[in-house]
N, C-alpha and C positions, 0 to 999 in steps of 0.2 A: 683324340685317340690315335690318329695317324702319327702325331708328333712323338708319342711314346714308342710306337713301333719303329720309327726312324732311329731311335736310340739303341735298339737291340742290334748287336753286331751280327753280321751274316758271314758264313764261311766263304772263302774264295771259291768261285765256281770251278768245277772239275774241268781240266783241259787234257788233251791227249798227252802232253808232256808237262811236267811241273818241276820246279826247283825244290830243294829240301826245305826252304823257307815257307813255301806254300803248304806243304804237308804239316810242318811244325805249327804254323798258324792255325790250321784246321784242327789239330790235336789240342792246341791251347784254347780253342773256341769252346770246347766242352761238348759232351754228347756227340762225338764225331760221326757215328753211324758209318764207319768205313772199315775196310780190311786192308792191311799192308801185307803183301805177299813177297817172299824172298824165293826166287827160283834157282838159286845156286845149289850146289850139292850139299848134302847133309853135314859133312865135316866142316865146310865153310860156314854154314849156318850156325853150327854148334860153337865154333870158335868166336864168332861175333856177328851180331845182327841188330837191326833197328829195334828198339824197345817196342814190344807188342807185335812184331812181324810174325807171320806163320810160314813154316816151310812148305813149299810145294815145288819140288824139283821139276824142271822144264819138261822132262819126259812123262811126268804124271800130272802136269798142271791142269789140263782141261778136265780129265776124269775126276780129280779131287775137287776142283772148283765146282763142277756141276753137282757133285754129291753134297756139298756143304754151303754153297753161297747162292743167293737169289740172283737172277739175271740183272736186276736193277740196283744191286749193291754197288756202292762207291768203292773202287779198288785202286790202290796205289801199288805199283809193282816195280821191283828192281832185280837185277841179276849181276853177274860178274862184270859185264860191260854194258854200255848203253845199247849196243847192237843186240845183245841177249835180251835186254829189257824190251826192246822193240819187237823182237820175235815173240816173246811171251805175251805182250799186249795184243799183238796181232792174232795169236791163237785164241785168246779169250774173246776178242771182238768177233772172230769168225764163229765162235761157239754161241754167240748171242748176248754177250755182256756188253752193255751200252755205256757204262761209266767207268772206264779204265784209263788210268794216267800213269805214264812211265816217270819214275823219279830220276831225273837227269843227274848223272854222277854217282848214283846209287849210294852204297854204304860209305865209300871214301869221302864223298861230298858231305854226307851226314856227320861223319866223324870230324871232318875238317872244321866244322863250325861248332863242335863240342856238344852236339845233341846226344841224348841218352841212348846207350847201346846196352846189350846184355849178351851173356854167353852161357852156354850150358856146360857145366863141368863134366869132364870125362870121368867114367867110373874109376875109383881108386885115387882120384886127385883130391886134394884138400887145400884149404886156405889157412894161413897162419894169422 
């Protein structure tokens, strides 16, 4: 029986910082049980974000996270810069979240390797 369990892949353990490859591997693993948070402003989020990310601007982050996420939830977070991501992660950890990982390089790193992104169309815009 233990040999069968050895064949089942396990996700990469959550670390304080991760590379985009770590998050993508976790998503590809299936049933990820994680939340990706984008702390940039709403306009930046709407123009482009990691597929599946939720917007929680830095100034509302802790309040919104506490209202919607369990303290033991696995959270991957990114901002405009790695410094902003570090600040956001620190705020969540100070609020009691124990599984928070900063995505190094954020959205630019995610885009650079061709991983899926999405955008929210502005009202009145259309696609041909």
